[in-house]
Wavefront OBJ file of the C-alpha trace (Angstrom):
o trace
v 162.044 57.392 42.363
v 165.916 57.284 42.042
v 168.779 56.301 44.090
v 171.991 57.750 45.435
v 174.099 56.349 47.636
v 171.626 55.534 50.662
v 168.655 57.560 49.848
v 165.934 56.942 47.691
v 164.587 60.249 46.636
v 161.026 60.527 45.395
v 161.424 62.683 41.098
v 159.117 65.413 42.878
v 161.910 67.159 44.449
v 163.411 67.786 41.201
v 160.266 68.298 39.125
v 157.806 70.479 41.375
v 158.448 74.383 41.930
v 158.400 75.928 45.171
v 159.611 79.682 46.904
v 157.932 80.138 50.786
v 155.473 82.962 50.189
v 155.418 84.321 53.780
v 153.405 87.477 52.783
v 150.628 84.880 51.821
v 150.872 82.030 54.035
v 152.200 84.162 56.823
v 154.687 81.199 58.488
v 151.506 78.753 59.296
v 153.874 75.457 59.013
v 154.487 76.933 62.510
v 151.583 77.289 63.794
v 149.099 74.768 62.076
v 149.154 70.945 62.656
v 149.361 68.305 64.906
v 152.451 68.368 66.133
v 155.969 70.358 66.491
v 158.743 70.149 64.477
v 160.356 66.528 64.307
v 163.847 66.438 65.979
v 166.695 63.484 65.160
v 168.579 62.403 68.440
v 171.309 65.010 67.990
v 169.397 68.238 67.262
v 167.256 67.014 71.524
v 170.902 67.893 72.776
v 171.565 71.139 70.839
v 168.383 72.337 72.220
v 168.884 71.754 75.733
v 172.763 73.232 75.046
v 171.232 76.521 73.605
v 168.397 76.898 75.249
v 169.716 79.711 77.514
v 171.316 81.907 74.178
v 167.723 80.897 72.341
v 165.552 82.418 75.244
v 166.267 86.362 74.600
v 164.532 85.452 71.033
v 161.122 83.982 72.386
v 158.076 85.001 73.331
v 156.718 84.992 76.926
v 154.336 81.962 75.927
v 157.117 79.991 73.858
v 159.721 80.060 77.040
v 156.792 78.655 79.437
v 155.925 76.251 77.449
v 159.174 75.219 76.839
v 160.183 75.259 80.571
v 156.634 73.191 81.509
v 157.442 71.047 78.649
v 160.996 71.022 78.042
v 163.110 71.976 75.296
v 161.495 69.319 73.465
v 158.881 66.484 73.912
v 158.401 62.752 72.765
v 155.292 63.166 70.255
v 152.541 61.145 69.737
v 154.301 58.883 66.902
v 157.276 58.742 69.529
v 159.530 60.408 67.868
v 161.072 63.855 69.030
v 159.696 67.113 68.149
v 159.569 70.383 69.503
v 156.654 71.714 71.889
v 153.832 73.554 71.415
v 152.481 76.547 72.754
v 148.339 75.702 73.666
v 149.016 72.389 71.176
v 148.983 75.665 68.564
v 152.076 77.002 67.522
v 155.389 75.775 67.756
v 156.858 76.947 71.394
v 160.149 78.714 69.040
v 157.999 80.718 67.016
v 157.718 84.395 67.225
v 155.127 86.732 65.575
v 156.383 89.595 63.264
v 154.165 93.121 63.662
v 152.133 91.857 60.857
v 151.693 88.752 62.481
v 153.774 86.539 60.635
v 155.555 83.268 62.158
v 159.060 83.156 62.544
v 161.809 81.271 64.040
v 163.151 82.474 67.156
v 165.799 79.967 66.910
v 166.783 81.106 63.620
v 166.666 84.815 65.175
v 169.289 83.688 67.554
v 171.800 82.173 64.579
v 171.238 85.308 62.246
v 172.205 87.386 65.577
v 174.955 85.469 66.422
v 174.170 84.166 69.261
v 174.104 80.299 68.352
v 175.576 78.509 65.296
v 172.935 76.136 64.684
v 170.382 77.508 62.513
v 166.899 75.512 63.246
v 166.212 71.828 63.204
v 167.363 70.098 59.629
v 163.216 69.227 59.389
v 162.400 72.853 59.024
v 165.159 74.090 57.037
v 164.637 70.802 54.990
v 160.700 72.146 54.444
v 158.412 70.969 52.121
v 161.160 68.025 52.023
v 160.443 65.342 54.389
v 163.445 63.226 55.283
v 162.375 59.462 56.938
v 165.460 57.107 58.173
v 164.906 53.233 57.073
v 167.341 50.205 58.370
v 169.796 51.091 55.547
v 167.735 53.916 53.162
v 166.731 57.334 54.266
v 163.639 58.290 51.926
v 163.955 61.804 50.455
v 160.396 63.084 49.182
v 158.109 65.972 48.851
v 155.703 66.488 51.593
v 152.645 68.392 50.201
v 150.028 70.508 52.447
v 147.849 72.878 51.003
v 149.305 75.733 52.980
v 151.756 75.710 51.083
v 149.717 76.185 48.161
v 151.048 79.963 47.011
v 154.937 78.738 47.956
v 153.835 76.155 44.717
v 152.887 79.060 42.866
v 155.371 81.424 43.572
v 158.112 78.467 42.952
v 156.139 78.034 39.425
v 156.512 81.786 38.830
v 160.209 82.197 39.541
v 160.750 78.586 38.096
v 162.661 77.138 41.227
v 162.111 73.792 41.717
v 162.224 71.969 45.038
v 165.643 70.746 45.445
v 166.992 74.333 44.384
v 164.958 76.261 47.036
v 166.422 73.666 49.959
v 169.702 73.399 48.444
v 171.585 74.892 51.762
v 169.556 72.397 53.939
v 170.358 69.495 51.039
v 174.022 70.116 51.753
v 173.617 70.611 55.459
v 172.053 67.267 55.922
v 173.724 65.351 53.104
v 176.946 66.988 52.184
v 177.849 68.621 48.888
v 178.969 65.550 46.954
v 175.454 64.636 47.662
v 174.232 67.658 46.482
v 176.728 67.359 43.684
v 175.506 64.683 42.652
v 171.396 65.429 42.591
v 172.432 67.880 40.736
v 173.830 65.927 38.061
v 170.684 63.650 37.956
v 168.286 66.828 37.509
v 170.362 67.469 34.841
v 169.942 64.274 32.940
v 165.678 64.152 34.011
v 165.320 67.664 32.700
v 167.424 66.679 29.024
v 164.857 65.958 25.892
l 1 2 3 4 5 6 7 8 9 10 11 12 13 14 15 16 17 18 19 20 21 22 23 24 25 26 27 28 29 30 31 32 33 34 35 36 37 38 39 40 41 42 43 44 45 46 47 48 49 50 51 52 53 54 55 56 57 58 59 60 61 62 63 64 65 66 67 68 69 70 71 72 73 74 75 76 77 78 79 80 81 82 83 84 85 86 87 88 89 90 91 92 93 94 95 96 97 98 99 100 101 102 103 104 105 106 107 108 109 110 111 112 113 114 115 116 117 118 119 120 121 122 123 124 125 126 127 128 129 130 131 132 133 134 135 136 137 138 139 140 141 142 143 144 145 146 147 148 149 150 151 152 153 154 155 156 157 158 159 160 161 162 163 164 165 166 167 168 169 170 171 172 173 174 175 176 177 178 179 180 181 182 183 184 185 186 187 188 189 190
């Protein structure tokens, strides 16, 4: 672990490799698990604000779940999260012809319908961020469904922090990321 400003960072995000392999996992992170995608307070308002613009990009089942449960819900842990369809996939998930889960929020963003890509927790994955009183923990979340992503990352030699660069900058800023790169360079020196 090392500290950058008010963040405590696991060295695993510098040392481990990762590149999503959707051909292998079919977007299982949007389907598997026990809860929806974690949301921060600001994101709950964004979801309410953009829902009508995102709705055309969603499946009927997702629309029904959102309209019954709300654009976001409070999870069993007391934190905000996206609603689920039948306690299974994220309500914002869509599926390609080959069955791969895709993000309806990101589809809307890519089509220019919104200016918000998706929840930061999804964008950062496999990095998980947890805020404490005065510090923010930045950790690698290892999940068996992502084993193919770890293998592909190792094959391509892409460390986690480089794979999620855009999301880390979105969350912490370009200056913070530049400092992270500097630490990674120091750690990599023999």
